[in-house]
Structure formats: C-alpha cells, structure tokens
The first five atom37 places (N, CA, C, CB, O) and aatype in JSON, in Angstrom:
{
  "aatype": [12, 0, 15, 7, 2, 17, 2, 18, 1, 0, 7, 19, 0, 10, 0, 9, 0, 0, 0, 13, 10, 9, 16, 17, 12, 2, 10, 0, 19, 7, 9, 0, 7, 6, 6, 3, 2, 14, 19, 2, 10, 15, 13, 13, 7, 10, 19, 0, 19, 0, 0, 19, 7, 0, 13, 0, 0, 6, 7, 1, 0, 1, 7, 12, 0, 1, 16, 12, 19, 15, 19, 0, 0, 9, 5, 9, 12, 10, 7, 19, 9, 19, 15, 16, 7, 14, 19, 0, 0, 5, 6, 14, 15, 7, 14, 0, 7, 10, 13, 0, 10, 2, 7, 13, 13, 0, 10, 10, 17, 10, 19, 15, 7, 0, 10, 13, 0, 11, 0, 16, 5, 0, 1, 1, 7, 14, 0, 16, 16, 0],
  "atom_mask": [
    [1, 1, 1, 1, 1],
    [1, 1, 1, 1, 1],
    [1, 1, 1, 1, 1],
    [1, 1, 1, 0, 1],
    [1, 1, 1, 1, 1],
    [1, 1, 1, 1, 1],
    [1, 1, 1, 1, 1],
    [1, 1, 1, 1, 1],
    [1, 1, 1, 1, 1],
    [1, 1, 1, 1, 1],
    [1, 1, 1, 0, 1],
    [1, 1, 1, 1, 1],
    [1, 1, 1, 1, 1],
    [1, 1, 1, 1, 1],
    [1, 1, 1, 1, 1],
    [1, 1, 1, 1, 1],
    [1, 1, 1, 1, 1],
    [1, 1, 1, 1, 1],
    [1, 1, 1, 1, 1],
    [1, 1, 1, 1, 1],
    [1, 1, 1, 1, 1],
    [1, 1, 1, 1, 1],
    [1, 1, 1, 1, 1],
    [1, 1, 1, 1, 1],
    [1, 1, 1, 1, 1],
    [1, 1, 1, 1, 1],
    [1, 1, 1, 1, 1],
    [1, 1, 1, 1, 1],
    [1, 1, 1, 1, 1],
    [1, 1, 1, 0, 1],
    [1, 1, 1, 1, 1],
    [1, 1, 1, 1, 1],
    [1, 1, 1, 0, 1],
    [1, 1, 1, 1, 1],
    [1, 1, 1, 1, 1],
    [1, 1, 1, 1, 1],
    [1, 1, 1, 1, 1],
    [1, 1, 1, 1, 1],
    [1, 1, 1, 1, 1],
    [1, 1, 1, 1, 1],
    [1, 1, 1, 1, 1],
    [1, 1, 1, 1, 1],
    [1, 1, 1, 1, 1],
    [1, 1, 1, 1, 1],
    [1, 1, 1, 0, 1],
    [1, 1, 1, 1, 1],
    [1, 1, 1, 1, 1],
    [1, 1, 1, 1, 1],
    [1, 1, 1, 1, 1],
    [1, 1, 1, 1, 1],
    [1, 1, 1, 1, 1],
    [1, 1, 1, 1, 1],
    [1, 1, 1, 0, 1],
    [1, 1, 1, 1, 1],
    [1, 1, 1, 1, 1],
    [1, 1, 1, 1, 1],
    [1, 1, 1, 1, 1],
    [1, 1, 1, 1, 1],
    [1, 1, 1, 0, 1],
    [1, 1, 1, 1, 1],
    [1, 1, 1, 1, 1],
    [1, 1, 1, 1, 1],
    [1, 1, 1, 0, 1],
    [1, 1, 1, 1, 1],
    [1, 1, 1, 1, 1],
    [1, 1, 1, 1, 1],
    [1, 1, 1, 1, 1],
    [1, 1, 1, 1, 1],
    [1, 1, 1, 1, 1],
    [1, 1, 1, 1, 1],
    [1, 1, 1, 1, 1],
    [1, 1, 1, 1, 1],
    [1, 1, 1, 1, 1],
    [1, 1, 1, 1, 1],
    [1, 1, 1, 1, 1],
    [1, 1, 1, 1, 1],
    [1, 1, 1, 1, 1],
    [1, 1, 1, 1, 1],
    [1, 1, 1, 0, 1],
    [1, 1, 1, 1, 1],
    [1, 1, 1, 1, 1],
    [1, 1, 1, 1, 1],
    [1, 1, 1, 1, 1],
    [1, 1, 1, 1, 1],
    [1, 1, 1, 0, 1],
    [1, 1, 1, 1, 1],
    [1, 1, 1, 1, 1],
    [1, 1, 1, 1, 1],
    [1, 1, 1, 1, 1],
    [1, 1, 1, 1, 1],
    [1, 1, 1, 1, 1],
    [1, 1, 1, 1, 1],
    [1, 1, 1, 1, 1],
    [1, 1, 1, 0, 1],
    [1, 1, 1, 1, 1],
    [1, 1, 1, 1, 1],
    [1, 1, 1, 0, 1],
    [1, 1, 1, 1, 1],
    [1, 1, 1, 1, 1],
    [1, 1, 1, 1, 1],
    [1, 1, 1, 1, 1],
    [1, 1, 1, 1, 1],
    [1, 1, 1, 0, 1],
    [1, 1, 1, 1, 1],
    [1, 1, 1, 1, 1],
    [1, 1, 1, 1, 1],
    [1, 1, 1, 1, 1],
    [1, 1, 1, 1, 1],
    [1, 1, 1, 1, 1],
    [1, 1, 1, 1, 1],
    [1, 1, 1, 1, 1],
    [1, 1, 1, 1, 1],
    [1, 1, 1, 0, 1],
    [1, 1, 1, 1, 1],
    [1, 1, 1, 1, 1],
    [1, 1, 1, 1, 1],
    [1, 1, 1, 1, 1],
    [1, 1, 1, 1, 1],
    [1, 1, 1, 1, 1],
    [1, 1, 1, 1, 1],
    [1, 1, 1, 1, 1],
    [1, 1, 1, 1, 1],
    [1, 1, 1, 1, 1],
    [1, 1, 1, 1, 1],
    [1, 1, 1, 0, 1],
    [1, 1, 1, 1, 1],
    [1, 1, 1, 1, 1],
    [1, 1, 1, 1, 1],
    [1, 1, 1, 1, 1],
    [1, 1, 1, 1, 1]
  ],
  "atom_positions": [
    [[-5.09, -24.21, 8.72], [-5.39, -23.08, 9.58], [-4.08, -22.38, 9.91], [-6.14, -23.53, 10.86], [-3.07, -23.03, 10.19]],
    [[-4.11, -21.07, 9.89], [-2.91, -20.27, 10.13], [-2.92, -19.68, 11.53], [-2.79, -19.16, 9.09], [-2.74, -18.48, 11.7]],
    [[-3.14, -20.52, 12.54], [-3.32, -20.01, 13.9], [-2.05, -19.38, 14.48], [-3.78, -21.12, 14.81], [-2.13, -18.62, 15.44]],
    [[-0.88, -19.69, 13.92], [0.36, -19.08, 14.4], [0.59, -17.69, 13.82], [0.0, 0.0, 0.0], [1.49, -16.98, 14.27]],
    [[-0.2, -17.29, 12.85], [-0.05, -16.02, 12.18], [-0.8, -14.94, 12.96], [-0.57, -16.09, 10.74], [-1.96, -15.12, 13.31]],
    [[-0.12, -13.81, 13.24], [-0.73, -12.74, 14.04], [-1.91, -12.1, 13.32], [0.3, -11.68, 14.39], [-2.87, -11.68, 13.97]],
    [[-1.84, -12.0, 12.0], [-2.96, -11.44, 11.25], [-4.19, -12.33, 11.4], [-2.59, -11.28, 9.76], [-5.31, -11.84, 11.55]],
    [[-3.98, -13.63, 11.35], [-5.08, -14.58, 11.5], [-5.69, -14.43, 12.9], [-4.59, -16.03, 11.27], [-6.91, -14.35, 13.05]],
    [[-4.83, -14.39, 13.9], [-5.33, -14.27, 15.28], [-6.1, -12.97, 15.49], [-4.15, -14.35, 16.27], [-7.13, -12.96, 16.15]],
    [[-5.6, -11.88, 14.92], [-6.28, -10.6, 15.04], [-7.62, -10.63, 14.31], [-5.4, -9.45, 14.5], [-8.6, -10.05, 14.78]],
    [[-7.67, -11.31, 13.16], [-8.93, -11.46, 12.43], [-9.97, -12.22, 13.23], [0.0, 0.0, 0.0], [-11.14, -11.85, 13.27]],
    [[-9.52, -13.3, 13.88], [-10.43, -14.07, 14.73], [-10.91, -13.22, 15.9], [-9.73, -15.35, 15.25], [-12.1, -13.2, 16.21]],
    [[-9.99, -12.52, 16.54], [-10.35, -11.69, 17.7], [-11.35, -10.61, 17.3], [-9.1, -11.04, 18.31], [-12.31, -10.36, 18.03]],
    [[-11.13, -9.98, 16.16], [-12.04, -8.92, 15.72], [-13.41, -9.48, 15.34], [-11.43, -8.17, 14.54], [-14.43, -8.86, 15.63]],
    [[-13.44, -10.63, 14.7], [-14.73, -11.24, 14.34], [-15.5, -11.64, 15.59], [-14.51, -12.47, 13.44], [-16.71, -11.44, 15.66]],
    [[-14.81, -12.2, 16.57], [-15.48, -12.57, 17.83], [-15.96, -11.33, 18.55], [-14.52, -13.39, 18.73], [-17.06, -11.33, 19.11]],
    [[-15.15, -10.27, 18.56], [-15.56, -9.03, 19.21], [-16.79, -8.44, 18.54], [-14.41, -8.01, 19.19], [-17.7, -7.98, 19.23]],
    [[-16.83, -8.43, 17.22], [-17.99, -7.9, 16.49], [-19.24, -8.72, 16.81], [-17.73, -7.9, 14.98], [-20.31, -8.16, 17.07]],
    [[-19.11, -10.04, 16.78], [-20.25, -10.9, 17.08], [-20.73, -10.71, 18.52], [-19.89, -12.38, 16.85], [-21.93, -10.67, 18.78]],
    [[-19.78, -10.58, 19.45], [-20.13, -10.36, 20.85], [-20.85, -9.03, 21.03], [-18.88, -10.42, 21.73], [-21.87, -8.96, 21.71]],
    [[-20.31, -7.97, 20.44], [-20.91, -6.65, 20.58], [-22.32, -6.59, 20.0], [-20.04, -5.6, 19.91], [-23.23, -6.02, 20.61]],
    [[-22.5, -7.18, 18.83], [-23.84, -7.2, 18.22], [-24.81, -7.95, 19.12], [-23.8, -7.85, 16.82], [-25.92, -7.48, 19.37]],
    [[-24.4, -9.11, 19.6], [-25.27, -9.91, 20.46], [-25.57, -9.2, 21.76], [-24.64, -11.28, 20.73], [-26.71, -9.17, 22.21]],
    [[-24.55, -8.63, 22.37], [-24.71, -7.94, 23.65], [-25.64, -6.74, 23.51], [-23.35, -7.49, 24.2], [-26.57, -6.57, 24.3]],
    [[-25.39, -5.9, 22.51], [-26.25, -4.74, 22.3], [-27.69, -5.15, 22.0], [-25.71, -3.89, 21.16], [-28.65, -4.54, 22.49]],
    [[-27.82, -6.19, 21.2], [-29.15, -6.65, 20.82], [-29.93, -7.18, 22.03], [-29.04, -7.74, 19.76], [-31.12, -6.92, 22.17]],
    [[-29.24, -7.91, 22.91], [-29.91, -8.45, 24.09], [-30.18, -7.36, 25.13], [-29.07, -9.56, 24.71], [-31.2, -7.39, 25.81]],
    [[-29.26, -6.41, 25.27], [-29.38, -5.39, 26.3], [-30.46, -4.36, 25.98], [-28.05, -4.7, 26.5], [-31.36, -4.13, 26.78]],
    [[-30.37, -3.74, 24.83], [-31.3, -2.66, 24.51], [-31.95, -2.81, 23.15], [-30.59, -1.34, 24.56], [-32.9, -2.08, 22.83]],
    [[-31.47, -3.72, 22.34], [-31.99, -3.87, 20.99], [-31.3, -2.89, 20.05], [0.0, 0.0, 0.0], [-31.1, -1.73, 20.4]],
    [[-30.96, -3.35, 18.89], [-30.3, -2.49, 17.91], [-31.34, -1.64, 17.19], [-29.48, -3.33, 16.89], [-31.14, -0.44, 16.97]],
    [[-32.44, -2.26, 16.83], [-33.52, -1.55, 16.14], [-34.73, -1.53, 17.06], [-33.87, -2.23, 14.77], [-35.41, -2.54, 17.24]],
    [[-34.99, -0.39, 17.63], [-36.14, -0.28, 18.54], [-35.83, -0.93, 19.88], [0.0, 0.0, 0.0], [-34.68, -0.98, 20.31]],
    [[-36.86, -1.41, 20.52], [-36.71, -2.09, 21.82], [-36.11, -3.47, 21.63], [-38.07, -2.19, 22.54], [-36.08, -4.01, 20.52]],
    [[-35.62, -4.06, 22.74], [-34.97, -5.37, 22.64], [-35.92, -6.48, 22.22], [-34.35, -5.73, 23.96], [-35.48, -7.51, 21.71]],
    [[-37.24, -6.3, 22.42], [-38.2, -7.34, 22.04], [-38.76, -7.13, 20.63], [-39.33, -7.4, 23.04], [-39.69, -7.83, 20.23]],
    [[-38.21, -6.18, 19.88], [-38.66, -5.93, 18.51], [-38.23, -7.11, 17.63], [-38.08, -4.59, 17.97], [-37.05, -7.47, 17.63]],
    [[-39.15, -7.69, 16.88], [-38.8, -8.86, 16.04], [-37.74, -8.55, 14.98], [-40.05, -9.38, 15.36], [-37.08, -9.46, 14.49]],
    [[-37.57, -7.29, 14.61], [-36.55, -6.91, 13.62], [-35.16, -7.28, 14.14], [-36.63, -5.39, 13.31], [-34.26, -7.58, 13.35]],
    [[-34.99, -7.25, 15.45], [-33.68, -7.55, 16.04], [-33.26, -9.01, 15.83], [-33.71, -7.24, 17.51], [-32.07, -9.32, 15.95]],
    [[-34.19, -9.88, 15.53], [-33.82, -11.27, 15.26], [-32.9, -11.37, 14.05], [-35.08, -12.12, 15.03], [-32.08, -12.29, 13.96]],
    [[-33.02, -10.44, 13.12], [-32.17, -10.48, 11.93], [-30.7, -10.3, 12.29], [-32.6, -9.41, 10.93], [-29.82, -10.81, 11.6]],
    [[-30.42, -9.57, 13.37], [-29.02, -9.38, 13.78], [-28.46, -10.67, 14.4], [-28.92, -8.22, 14.79], [-27.27, -10.95, 14.27]],
    [[-29.31, -11.45, 15.06], [-28.87, -12.76, 15.53], [-28.59, -13.66, 14.33], [-29.92, -13.4, 16.47], [-27.66, -14.47, 14.35]],
    [[-29.42, -13.52, 13.29], [-29.19, -14.28, 12.07], [-27.87, -13.92, 11.42], [0.0, 0.0, 0.0], [-27.19, -14.79, 10.87]],
    [[-27.51, -12.66, 11.49], [-26.24, -12.21, 10.94], [-25.07, -12.89, 11.64], [-26.12, -10.69, 11.06], [-24.12, -13.35, 11.0]],
    [[-25.13, -12.95, 12.96], [-24.07, -13.63, 13.73], [-24.06, -15.12, 13.38], [-24.29, -13.43, 15.26], [-22.99, -15.73, 13.3]],
    [[-25.23, -15.7, 13.17], [-25.31, -17.11, 12.78], [-24.67, -17.33, 11.41], [-26.77, -17.59, 12.76], [-23.99, -18.34, 11.2]],
    [[-24.87, -16.4, 10.48], [-24.24, -16.5, 9.16], [-22.72, -16.5, 9.31], [-24.69, -15.34, 8.24], [-22.02, -17.27, 8.64]],
    [[-22.21, -15.63, 10.17], [-20.75, -15.58, 10.39], [-20.25, -16.9, 10.96], [-20.39, -14.42, 11.35], [-19.21, -17.4, 10.54]],
    [[-20.98, -17.47, 11.91], [-20.57, -18.74, 12.52], [-20.62, -19.89, 11.51], [-21.46, -19.06, 13.73], [-19.7, -20.71, 11.44]],
    [[-21.7, -19.95, 10.75], [-21.83, -21.02, 9.74], [-20.75, -20.87, 8.66], [-23.24, -21.0, 9.1], [-20.18, -21.86, 8.22]],
    [[-20.49, -19.64, 8.25], [-19.44, -19.4, 7.25], [-18.07, -19.8, 7.75], [0.0, 0.0, 0.0], [-17.27, -20.37, 7.0]],
    [[-17.78, -19.5, 9.02], [-16.5, -19.9, 9.6], [-16.38, -21.42, 9.67], [-16.32, -19.29, 11.0], [-15.32, -21.99, 9.43]],
    [[-17.49, -22.06, 10.01], [-17.5, -23.53, 10.06], [-17.29, -24.11, 8.66], [-18.84, -24.04, 10.66], [-16.52, -25.05, 8.49]],
    [[-17.98, -23.54, 7.67], [-17.86, -24.04, 6.3], [-16.45, -23.8, 5.76], [-18.89, -23.36, 5.39], [-15.94, -24.6, 4.96]],
    [[-15.81, -22.72, 6.19], [-14.44, -22.41, 5.75], [-13.42, -23.29, 6.45], [-14.12, -20.94, 6.0], [-12.24, -23.29, 6.09]],
    [[-13.87, -24.04, 7.44], [-13.0, -24.9, 8.24], [-11.85, -24.12, 8.86], [-12.45, -26.03, 7.38], [-10.76, -24.67, 9.09]],
    [[-12.09, -22.84, 9.14], [-11.09, -22.01, 9.78], [-9.94, -21.59, 8.9], [0.0, 0.0, 0.0], [-8.98, -20.98, 9.37]],
    [[-10.01, -21.91, 7.61], [-8.94, -21.53, 6.7], [-9.02, -20.03, 6.4], [-9.01, -22.35, 5.38], [-10.11, -19.49, 6.23]],
    [[-7.88, -19.39, 6.35], [-7.81, -17.94, 6.22], [-8.54, -17.43, 4.98], [-6.37, -17.49, 6.18], [-9.27, -16.45, 5.07]],
    [[-8.36, -18.06, 3.86], [-9.0, -17.6, 2.62], [-10.52, -17.67, 2.75], [-8.53, -18.45, 1.42], [-11.21, -16.71, 2.38]],
    [[-11.05, -18.77, 3.24], [-12.49, -18.9, 3.43], [-13.03, -17.95, 4.49], [0.0, 0.0, 0.0], [-14.13, -17.43, 4.36]],
    [[-12.23, -17.73, 5.53], [-12.64, -16.79, 6.58], [-12.71, -15.37, 6.01], [-11.67, -16.85, 7.78], [-13.62, -14.62, 6.35]],
    [[-11.76, -15.0, 5.16], [-11.77, -13.67, 4.54], [-13.03, -13.49, 3.71], [-10.51, -13.46, 3.66], [-13.69, -12.45, 3.79]],
    [[-13.38, -14.48, 2.93], [-14.59, -14.41, 2.12], [-15.84, -14.33, 2.99], [-14.69, -15.62, 1.18], [-16.77, -13.59, 2.69]],
    [[-15.85, -15.09, 4.06], [-16.99, -15.08, 4.97], [-17.17, -13.71, 5.6], [-16.82, -16.14, 6.07], [-18.28, -13.19, 5.65]],
    [[-16.09, -13.11, 6.06], [-16.18, -11.8, 6.72], [-16.64, -10.71, 5.76], [-14.84, -11.42, 7.34], [-17.42, -9.83, 6.14]],
    [[-16.18, -10.76, 4.52], [-16.62, -9.78, 3.53], [-18.1, -9.99, 3.22], [-15.78, -9.89, 2.24], [-18.84, -9.02, 3.06]],
    [[-18.52, -11.23, 3.15], [-19.94, -11.53, 2.91], [-20.81, -11.04, 4.07], [-20.15, -13.03, 2.7], [-21.88, -10.48, 3.85]],
    [[-20.35, -11.27, 5.28], [-21.1, -10.82, 6.45], [-21.16, -9.29, 6.48], [-20.46, -11.36, 7.75], [-22.19, -8.73, 6.86]],
    [[-20.08, -8.62, 6.09], [-20.09, -7.15, 6.02], [-21.13, -6.67, 5.01], [-18.69, -6.62, 5.65], [-21.84, -5.7, 5.27]],
    [[-21.21, -7.34, 3.87], [-22.2, -6.96, 2.86], [-23.62, -7.15, 3.39], [-22.0, -7.79, 1.57], [-24.49, -6.32, 3.16]],
    [[-23.84, -8.26, 4.08], [-25.16, -8.5, 4.68], [-25.46, -7.45, 5.74], [-25.22, -9.92, 5.3], [-26.59, -6.97, 5.84]],
    [[-24.46, -7.08, 6.52], [-24.64, -6.06, 7.55], [-25.05, -4.73, 6.92], [-23.33, -5.88, 8.37], [-25.94, -4.05, 7.44]],
    [[-24.43, -4.36, 5.82], [-24.78, -3.11, 5.14], [-26.2, -3.19, 4.59], [-23.77, -2.8, 4.0], [-26.98, -2.25, 4.74]],
    [[-26.54, -4.3, 3.95], [-27.9, -4.46, 3.44], [-28.92, -4.4, 4.56], [-28.04, -5.77, 2.68], [-29.97, -3.77, 4.43]],
    [[-28.62, -5.05, 5.65], [-29.51, -5.03, 6.81], [-29.63, -3.62, 7.36], [-29.0, -5.99, 7.91], [-30.71, -3.19, 7.76]],
    [[-28.53, -2.9, 7.39], [-28.55, -1.51, 7.84], [-29.44, -0.63, 6.98], [0.0, 0.0, 0.0], [-30.18, 0.21, 7.49]],
    [[-29.37, -0.82, 5.67], [-30.22, -0.06, 4.76], [-31.69, -0.4, 4.99], [-29.83, -0.33, 3.29], [-32.54, 0.49, 5.04]],
    [[-31.98, -1.68, 5.12], [-33.37, -2.11, 5.32], [-33.93, -1.57, 6.63], [-33.46, -3.64, 5.3], [-35.04, -1.04, 6.66]],
    [[-33.16, -1.72, 7.7], [-33.63, -1.29, 9.02], [-33.74, 0.23, 9.1], [-32.7, -1.81, 10.12], [-34.7, 0.76, 9.65]],
    [[-32.75, 0.94, 8.56], [-32.77, 2.4, 8.69], [-33.8, 3.07, 7.78], [-31.4, 2.96, 8.39], [-34.13, 4.24, 8.0]],
    [[-34.3, 2.38, 6.79], [-35.35, 2.94, 5.95], [-36.73, 2.4, 6.31], [-35.05, 2.65, 4.49], [-37.73, 2.8, 5.71]],
    [[-36.79, 1.5, 7.27], [-38.06, 0.92, 7.69], [-38.74, 1.73, 8.77], [0.0, 0.0, 0.0], [-38.2, 2.73, 9.24]],
    [[-39.95, 1.31, 9.15], [-40.71, 2.05, 10.15], [-40.08, 2.06, 11.54], [-42.08, 1.49, 10.26], [-40.36, 2.96, 12.34]],
    [[-39.23, 1.09, 11.85], [-38.61, 1.03, 13.17], [-37.64, 2.2, 13.38], [-37.87, -0.3, 13.35], [-37.38, 2.58, 14.51]],
    [[-37.12, 2.76, 12.3], [-36.16, 3.86, 12.4], [-36.8, 5.11, 12.99], [-35.57, 4.18, 11.04], [-36.11, 5.93, 13.6]],
    [[-38.09, 5.27, 12.82], [-38.78, 6.45, 13.36], [-38.8, 6.43, 14.89], [-40.22, 6.52, 12.83], [-38.91, 7.49, 15.51]],
    [[-38.69, 5.25, 15.49], [-38.72, 5.11, 16.95], [-37.34, 5.33, 17.57], [-39.24, 3.73, 17.33], [-37.23, 5.49, 18.78]],
    [[-36.32, 5.35, 16.76], [-34.95, 5.46, 17.26], [-34.62, 6.9, 17.64], [-33.96, 4.95, 16.22], [-34.91, 7.82, 16.87]],
    [[-34.01, 7.1, 18.81], [-33.59, 8.46, 19.18], [-32.55, 9.03, 18.21], [-33.01, 8.46, 20.59], [-32.55, 10.23, 17.93]],
    [[-31.68, 8.17, 17.7], [-30.65, 8.64, 16.77], [-31.17, 8.72, 15.33], [-29.44, 7.71, 16.82], [-30.49, 9.26, 14.46]],
    [[-32.35, 8.2, 15.1], [-32.97, 8.26, 13.79], [-32.35, 7.3, 12.79], [0.0, 0.0, 0.0], [-31.49, 6.49, 13.14]],
    [[-32.79, 7.39, 11.55], [-32.28, 6.5, 10.51], [-30.77, 6.62, 10.3], [-32.99, 6.79, 9.21], [-30.09, 5.61, 10.06]],
    [[-30.24, 7.83, 10.39], [-28.79, 8.02, 10.18], [-27.99, 7.3, 11.27], [-28.44, 9.52, 10.16], [-26.95, 6.71, 10.99]],
    [[-28.48, 7.36, 12.49], [-27.8, 6.68, 13.59], [-27.81, 5.17, 13.42], [0.0, 0.0, 0.0], [-26.81, 4.51, 13.67]],
    [[-28.95, 4.64, 13.0], [-29.04, 3.19, 12.75], [-28.09, 2.77, 11.64], [-30.49, 2.79, 12.39], [-27.4, 1.75, 11.74]],
    [[-28.07, 3.55, 10.58], [-27.19, 3.22, 9.47], [-25.73, 3.33, 9.87], [-27.48, 4.12, 8.27], [-24.91, 2.5, 9.48]],
    [[-25.39, 4.35, 10.65], [-24.01, 4.52, 11.11], [-23.58, 3.36, 12.0], [-23.86, 5.84, 11.88], [-22.46, 2.87, 11.89]],
    [[-24.47, 2.91, 12.88], [-24.15, 1.77, 13.74], [-23.89, 0.52, 12.91], [-25.28, 1.52, 14.74], [-22.94, -0.22, 13.17]],
    [[-24.75, 0.28, 11.93], [-24.54, -0.88, 11.06], [-23.29, -0.72, 10.22], [-25.75, -1.08, 10.15], [-22.6, -1.71, 9.94]],
    [[-22.98, 0.51, 9.82], [-21.74, 0.75, 9.09], [-20.51, 0.47, 9.93], [0.0, 0.0, 0.0], [-19.5, -0.04, 9.43]],
    [[-20.59, 0.81, 11.22], [-19.48, 0.52, 12.14], [-19.24, -0.99, 12.23], [-19.78, 1.1, 13.55], [-18.1, -1.45, 12.17]],
    [[-20.33, -1.75, 12.38], [-20.17, -3.19, 12.45], [-19.68, -3.78, 11.13], [-21.48, -3.84, 12.85], [-18.89, -4.72, 11.12]],
    [[-20.15, -3.23, 10.02], [-19.67, -3.69, 8.71], [-18.17, -3.43, 8.59], [-20.43, -2.98, 7.56], [-17.43, -4.25, 8.04]],
    [[-17.72, -2.29, 9.11], [-16.29, -1.98, 9.09], [-15.49, -3.0, 9.91], [-16.04, -0.56, 9.64], [-14.41, -3.42, 9.49]],
    [[-16.02, -3.4, 11.06], [-15.34, -4.42, 11.86], [-15.21, -5.73, 11.09], [-16.09, -4.67, 13.18], [-14.15, -6.36, 11.09]],
    [[-16.3, -6.13, 10.42], [-16.25, -7.38, 9.63], [-15.26, -7.24, 8.49], [-17.66, -7.73, 9.08], [-14.53, -8.18, 8.19]],
    [[-15.22, -6.07, 7.83], [-14.3, -5.87, 6.71], [-12.84, -5.88, 7.15], [-14.61, -4.56, 6.01], [-11.99, -6.46, 6.47]],
    [[-12.55, -5.26, 8.28], [-11.17, -5.27, 8.78], [-10.77, -6.69, 9.16], [-11.02, -4.32, 10.01], [-9.64, -7.11, 8.9]],
    [[-11.69, -7.42, 9.75], [-11.41, -8.83, 10.07], [-11.11, -9.61, 8.79], [-12.61, -9.46, 10.83], [-10.17, -10.4, 8.74]],
    [[-11.91, -9.39, 7.75], [-11.68, -10.05, 6.47], [-10.34, -9.67, 5.87], [0.0, 0.0, 0.0], [-9.65, -10.52, 5.3]],
    [[-9.96, -8.39, 5.99], [-8.66, -7.95, 5.47], [-7.51, -8.62, 6.22], [-8.53, -6.42, 5.57], [-6.5, -8.98, 5.62]],
    [[-7.68, -8.79, 7.52], [-6.64, -9.48, 8.3], [-6.51, -10.95, 7.88], [-6.94, -9.38, 9.81], [-5.41, -11.48, 7.8]],
    [[-7.65, -11.59, 7.62], [-7.6, -12.98, 7.14], [-6.94, -13.04, 5.76], [-9.02, -13.59, 7.09], [-6.17, -13.96, 5.49]],
    [[-7.25, -12.08, 4.9], [-6.64, -12.05, 3.57], [-5.13, -11.85, 3.68], [-7.26, -10.94, 2.72], [-4.36, -12.47, 2.95]],
    [[-4.72, -11.0, 4.6], [-3.29, -10.77, 4.82], [-2.63, -12.05, 5.34], [-3.07, -9.6, 5.81], [-1.49, -12.35, 4.99]],
    [[-3.33, -12.79, 6.18], [-2.8, -14.06, 6.68], [-2.63, -15.06, 5.55], [-3.72, -14.64, 7.76], [-1.7, -15.86, 5.55]],
    [[-3.54, -15.02, 4.58], [-3.43, -15.9, 3.41], [-2.2, -15.56, 2.6], [-4.69, -15.8, 2.52], [-1.47, -16.45, 2.16]],
    [[-1.95, -14.26, 2.41], [-0.77, -13.83, 1.66], [0.51, -14.18, 2.39], [-0.83, -12.33, 1.39], [1.51, -14.52, 1.75]],
    [[0.5, -14.09, 3.69], [1.69, -14.41, 4.48], [2.07, -15.88, 4.34], [1.46, -14.08, 5.96], [3.25, -16.22, 4.35]],
    [[1.08, -16.74, 4.19], [1.36, -18.17, 4.04], [1.97, -18.47, 2.69], [0.08, -18.98, 4.22], [2.79, -19.38, 2.55]],
    [[1.56, -17.69, 1.67], [2.09, -17.91, 0.33], [3.49, -17.34, 0.16], [1.17, -17.31, -0.69], [4.23, -17.75, -0.74]],
    [[3.85, -16.41, 1.01], [5.17, -15.77, 0.89], [5.09, -14.54, 0.02], [0.0, 0.0, 0.0], [4.05, -14.26, -0.58]],
    [[6.18, -13.8, -0.04], [6.19, -12.57, -0.81], [6.04, -12.86, -2.31], [7.47, -11.79, -0.54], [6.51, -13.88, -2.82]],
    [[5.37, -11.94, -2.99], [5.18, -12.08, -4.44], [6.51, -11.84, -5.14], [4.09, -11.09, -4.97], [7.29, -10.97, -4.75]],
    [[6.76, -12.62, -6.17], [7.98, -12.44, -6.93], [7.61, -11.96, -8.32], [8.8, -13.74, -7.0], [6.56, -12.32, -8.85]],
    [[8.46, -11.17, -8.89], [8.24, -10.7, -10.26], [9.26, -11.35, -11.16], [8.32, -9.15, -10.35], [10.42, -11.52, -10.79]],
    [[8.8, -11.72, -12.33], [9.72, -12.39, -13.26], [10.04, -11.51, -14.43], [9.13, -13.68, -13.75], [10.79, -11.92, -15.32]]
  ]
}
C-alpha cells in the first residue's frame, strides 16, 4: 500500500467522496425518481462494487486504479440505462440531467483511478530509456 504517497491519498479521498455523495444523494432525494424508487438500489450496488473491489485489491494502488476505472464504466452504463428508462420521464432535469449526473460521478471515479495509477508509477520510479 502506498499510503505515504499524496496521489494515493488523494485517490482514496476522491473515491470516498464519490461514494459518500452518491449514498447521500440517493438517501436524501433519490438519484432516479423519488428516494423510494427501486431503481436507486442499483446506485447502492455501485458503491458496494467499489468497496468490494478495494477490498479485493488489498488497497494496492494498481488494483485500486483498475477498480475505479471499472466502477466508472459501470456508472456510465448505469447512467445510460437509467436515463433511457421510464424513470427519466419523472425527472425534472430529464434524461440529459440524469446522464450528466452519472457522467459527473463517472468522472470522479476516473480521476480517482488516475491518481491511483500515478501512485503506482511513483513507486516504480521514473522511466528510463535505453
């Protein structure tokens, strides 16, 4: 684990912030429709995937980077599914707003993954050319 690396720490902070924001929004008002809409359970599943992936990676930067990129891909797929489904018609922001919100969260996961990848490179040292 590269806990002394600032990129690693920032990656962890961003992943925790993304998970917290998704959970908070989902519990407060619901991301898709009302907070009691069963579609919103998929967003809790997304946070669970991130947690299980982090556990499986054992906190190692390389595994965390892969996990965050995978979670971002799932977030985008979920955004497409939700924004094209019937629940999008109930949203004040409409399908575009739902997709944009999911895109924002996917961006957070991707930046977190990039920070973990940068932490992996920092541990290996600068690349040398022969």
